[in-house]
C-alpha positions as CSV (number, residue, x, y, z in Angstrom):
1,M,54.0,184.4,97.6
2,Q,54.3,181.7,99.9
3,D,52.7,181.2,103.2
4,Y,54.6,181.1,106.1
5,I,55.4,181.9,109.7
6,V,58.2,183.5,111.6
7,K,59.5,183.4,114.9
8,S,61.1,185.8,116.9
9,T,62.0,187.7,120.1
10,V,61.8,191.3,121.6
11,Y,62.7,193.3,124.2
12,D,66.2,191.0,125.2
13,G,64.1,188.0,125.2
14,M,61.1,189.1,127.3
15,V,58.6,188.7,124.2
16,R,58.2,185.7,122.0
17,A,56.5,187.0,118.7
18,Y,55.0,184.8,115.8
19,A,53.4,186.1,112.3
20,A,51.8,184.3,109.5
21,R,50.9,184.9,105.9
22,S,48.2,182.5,105.2
23,T,46.4,183.5,102.4
24,A,47.0,180.4,100.1
25,L,46.6,178.0,103.1
26,V,42.7,179.8,103.2
27,E,42.0,179.9,100.0
28,E,43.0,176.2,99.6
29,A,40.8,175.5,102.4
30,R,38.1,177.7,101.3
31,Q,38.1,175.4,97.8
32,R,38.1,172.2,99.6
33,Q,35.2,172.7,102.0
34,D,33.0,175.5,99.6
35,T,32.8,177.4,102.2
36,W,30.8,180.9,101.7
37,A,32.4,184.2,102.8
38,T,31.7,184.5,106.4
39,A,32.6,180.5,106.9
40,S,35.5,181.4,105.1
41,A,36.5,183.6,107.6
42,A,35.9,181.8,110.5
43,L,37.4,178.6,109.3
44,G,40.8,180.6,107.9
45,R,41.4,182.7,111.5
46,T,41.0,179.1,113.2
47,L,43.8,177.6,110.6
48,T,45.7,180.6,111.0
49,I,46.2,180.5,114.7
50,T,46.1,176.7,114.7
51,A,49.1,177.4,112.3
52,L,50.7,179.7,114.9
53,M,50.1,177.5,117.9
54,G,51.6,174.5,116.0
55,A,54.8,176.5,115.2
56,M,55.3,176.3,119.0
57,L,55.5,172.6,119.1
58,K,58.3,170.5,118.5
59,G,59.3,167.2,116.4
60,E,56.0,165.3,115.8
61,D,54.1,167.1,118.3
62,T,50.5,167.5,117.0
63,L,47.7,169.6,118.2
64,T,43.8,169.8,117.5
65,V,41.6,172.7,117.8
66,K,37.9,172.5,118.3
67,V,36.2,175.6,118.2
68,E,32.3,174.8,119.4
69,G,29.7,177.6,119.2
70,N,26.0,178.2,119.4
71,G,26.0,179.5,116.1
72,P,25.1,178.2,112.7
73,I,28.5,177.2,111.4
74,G,28.4,174.6,113.7
75,A,31.6,173.3,115.3
76,I,35.1,174.0,113.6
77,I,37.8,171.9,113.8
78,A,41.7,172.2,112.8
79,D,44.6,170.1,113.4
80,G,48.3,171.3,113.0
81,N,52.1,170.3,113.6
82,A,55.7,171.4,114.5
83,K,55.6,171.1,110.4
84,G,53.5,173.7,109.6
85,E,50.7,171.0,108.1
86,V,47.3,172.2,109.0
87,R,44.0,170.9,107.6
88,G,40.2,171.9,108.8
89,Y,36.6,172.0,108.5
90,V,33.6,173.5,109.7
91,I,30.3,171.6,110.1
92,N,28.2,174.0,107.9
93,P,30.2,175.6,105.2
94,H,27.3,177.6,103.5
95,V,26.8,180.3,106.3
96,D,27.1,184.1,105.5
97,F,25.7,187.0,106.6
98,Q,25.4,190.7,105.7
99,L,28.8,192.7,107.1
100,N,28.3,193.6,110.4
101,V,28.3,197.3,112.2
102,Q,31.9,197.4,112.0
103,G,31.6,196.8,108.0
104,K,33.4,193.4,108.6
105,L,32.1,190.1,108.2
106,D,29.9,188.8,110.7
107,V,32.1,186.0,112.1
108,K,30.4,186.3,115.9
109,R,27.3,185.8,114.4
110,A,28.4,182.5,112.6
111,V,30.4,181.2,115.5
112,G,28.0,182.2,118.4
113,E,28.5,183.9,121.6
114,E,28.2,180.9,123.8
115,G,30.1,177.5,123.7
116,T,33.7,175.7,124.4
117,L,37.1,176.3,122.5
118,S,39.1,173.3,123.3
119,V,42.6,172.4,122.6
120,V,44.5,169.2,122.8
121,K,48.2,168.2,122.4
122,D,49.7,165.3,121.8
123,L,53.3,165.9,122.7
124,G,54.7,162.4,122.3
125,L,53.5,161.6,126.4
126,K,52.0,158.7,128.0
127,D,48.4,161.3,128.2
128,Y,47.7,164.1,125.7
129,F,47.5,167.5,127.2
130,T,43.6,168.7,126.9
131,G,42.8,172.4,128.0
132,Q,38.9,174.1,127.7
133,V,37.7,177.6,128.0
134,P,34.3,179.0,127.7
135,I,33.8,181.1,124.2
136,I,33.7,184.8,125.5
137,S,33.6,186.8,121.8
138,G,33.0,184.5,118.8
139,E,35.6,186.2,116.8
140,I,38.1,183.5,117.3
141,S,41.1,185.8,118.1
142,E,39.8,187.0,121.1
143,D,38.8,183.2,122.2
144,F,42.2,182.3,121.7
145,T,43.5,185.0,123.7
146,Y,41.8,184.1,126.7
147,Y,42.5,180.4,126.4
148,L,46.3,180.4,126.3
149,A,45.9,183.0,129.0
150,N,43.4,180.9,131.1
151,S,44.5,177.4,130.3
152,E,48.2,177.6,129.4
153,Q,49.0,180.5,132.0
154,I,50.8,182.3,129.2
155,P,49.8,186.3,128.9
156,S,49.0,186.7,125.2
157,A,47.5,188.5,122.5
158,V,46.1,186.7,119.6
159,G,44.9,188.3,116.4
160,A,44.0,186.8,112.8
161,G,42.1,188.5,109.9
162,V,40.5,187.3,106.8
163,L,39.7,189.4,103.6
164,I,37.1,187.8,101.1
165,N,36.9,188.8,97.4
166,P,33.7,189.4,95.7
167,D,33.9,186.1,94.2
168,H,34.5,184.8,97.5
169,S,38.1,183.6,97.2
170,V,40.5,184.6,99.5
171,L,42.5,187.9,99.3
172,A,44.5,187.9,102.3
173,A,44.8,186.3,105.4
174,G,47.3,186.3,108.3
175,G,47.7,186.4,112.1
176,F,49.8,187.0,115.0
177,I,50.4,185.8,118.1
178,I,52.7,188.2,120.7
179,Q,53.5,186.3,124.1
180,L,55.0,187.9,127.1
181,M,57.7,185.6,129.4
182,P,58.1,185.4,132.8
183,G,59.3,188.4,134.3
184,A,58.2,191.5,131.8
185,S,57.5,194.3,133.4
186,D,53.8,195.9,134.4
187,E,55.8,199.3,131.8
188,L,56.5,196.7,129.0
189,V,52.8,195.1,129.4
190,A,51.3,198.2,129.1
191,K,53.3,199.5,126.0
192,L,52.7,196.1,124.2
193,E,49.0,196.6,125.2
194,K,48.8,200.5,123.4
195,R,50.6,198.9,120.2
196,I,48.6,196.3,119.6
197,E,45.4,198.0,120.7
198,N,46.6,200.7,117.8
199,F,47.4,198.1,115.1
200,P,45.7,198.0,111.7
201,P,44.0,194.7,110.9
202,I,46.5,192.1,110.3
203,S,44.8,191.2,107.1
204,N,44.9,194.6,105.6
205,L,48.7,194.2,106.1
206,V,48.9,191.1,104.2
207,R,46.6,192.6,101.2
208,E,49.2,195.4,100.9
209,G,51.9,193.0,100.6
210,N,53.7,193.2,103.9
211,N,55.3,190.0,104.9
212,P,55.5,188.4,108.4
213,E,58.8,189.7,109.4
214,Q,57.6,193.1,108.3
215,I,54.4,192.9,110.0
216,L,56.4,192.6,113.1
217,E,58.4,195.5,112.3
218,K,55.4,197.7,111.8
219,L,54.1,196.3,115.5
220,F,57.5,196.7,117.3
221,T,58.6,200.1,115.5
222,D,62.3,201.0,116.4
223,E,62.6,197.9,118.7
224,N,65.4,195.5,118.2
225,I,63.8,192.2,116.9
226,L,65.6,188.9,116.5
227,F,64.6,186.7,114.0
228,H,64.8,183.4,114.7
229,E,63.3,180.5,112.1
230,R,60.5,180.4,109.1
231,V,58.1,177.8,109.1
232,P,56.1,177.0,105.8
233,I,52.8,176.8,106.2
234,K,50.0,174.7,104.1
235,F,46.7,172.9,104.2
236,Q,48.1,169.3,104.5
237,C,46.0,166.4,105.2
238,K,46.7,162.7,106.6
239,C,43.8,160.9,104.8
240,S,44.8,157.9,102.2
241,K,43.0,155.3,100.9
242,E,45.3,152.9,103.4
243,R,43.4,155.1,105.9
244,M,40.5,154.3,104.7
245,E,41.2,150.4,104.1
246,N,42.2,150.2,107.9
247,A,38.8,152.1,108.9
248,I,36.7,149.5,106.9
249,A,38.7,146.7,108.7
250,G,37.9,148.2,112.0
251,L,34.0,147.8,111.2
252,G,34.4,143.9,111.4
253,K,33.9,141.4,108.7
254,E,30.6,141.2,108.9
255,E,30.3,144.4,108.2
256,I,32.6,144.6,105.1
257,K,30.2,141.3,103.7
258,N,27.2,143.0,103.7
259,M,29.0,146.1,101.8
260,I,30.0,143.4,99.2
261,E,26.8,141.8,98.9
262,E,24.6,145.0,99.2
263,D,27.0,147.8,97.6
264,H,29.2,146.1,95.5
265,G,31.9,148.2,96.9
266,A,32.5,151.0,99.3
267,E,33.1,154.9,99.4
268,A,34.4,157.7,102.0
269,T,34.8,160.9,102.0
270,C,37.4,162.7,104.1
271,H,36.0,165.3,106.3
272,F,38.7,167.8,106.0
273,C,39.9,167.9,102.6
274,N,36.9,166.3,101.1
275,E,38.8,163.6,99.1
276,V,36.8,161.0,98.1
277,Y,37.9,157.2,98.3
278,H,36.3,154.2,96.3
279,L,37.2,150.3,97.2
280,S,36.0,148.3,94.8
281,E,34.3,145.2,95.5
282,E,37.3,142.9,94.5
283,E,39.3,145.6,96.9
284,L,36.8,144.9,99.9
285,K,37.1,140.7,99.4
286,A,41.0,140.8,99.5
287,L,40.7,143.1,102.5
288,L,38.3,140.3,103.9
289,E,40.9,137.3,103.0
290,K,43.9,139.5,104.6
291,M,41.5,139.5,107.6
292,N,41.1,135.9,107.8
């Protein structure tokens, strides 16, 4: 089944609701990053929420998310855009622990309970929009809930989950973001809080075969949901050999001459997708000529 996000409104437009199935996206990230189970869950939750937040953007707008806690996983970095293209990596992919007391992957221990969550949005304006909040949980979803409420001033509920197979591949992944619009009544807020509190883990719903529309129908039961748009999501990196050449050109002529004389070529690996690019000695000489 293809990964995608569905956008909807509920309660006569007083609530915006987004839901995602992201199993293939998270599995590709796991394979590219060689993440162990707990690291896969932390990265997967972050990628899923980044994709959901990307679906709120327009046109060529992009965002970069950084979860930087004091746990052994180090920083988690993810990029997303309005087209459903997402990429991400963790500093230390080989992190795994025994299940926590709830019988779940111990993401909090991997991420840490102290640090910062930051979001940078490129909205095509002169300056970037940057928001930053302290990590309050380390479970990722709660941290993004806090970020949206405090940095973007949008009361929100964020949920994301990842289930891992015994062979460490991704069994199921998904997420949701529910947002209140200005003017929502206290009664509506209380109703939503109760429903979300009693809602089953979204990764379980994905594992059972529910698509994003069905997930929202289960959350809002008999309410009238207006579904507006589906956005396919996938792991998509921006790297290329041309970008590598541009980066090497930025090092300057002397550094390129050293690469030719000492290494007889150059090699670079993309942090996000682990793709390896090579430039031969001849290609470096051609690059030097273009710079003259």
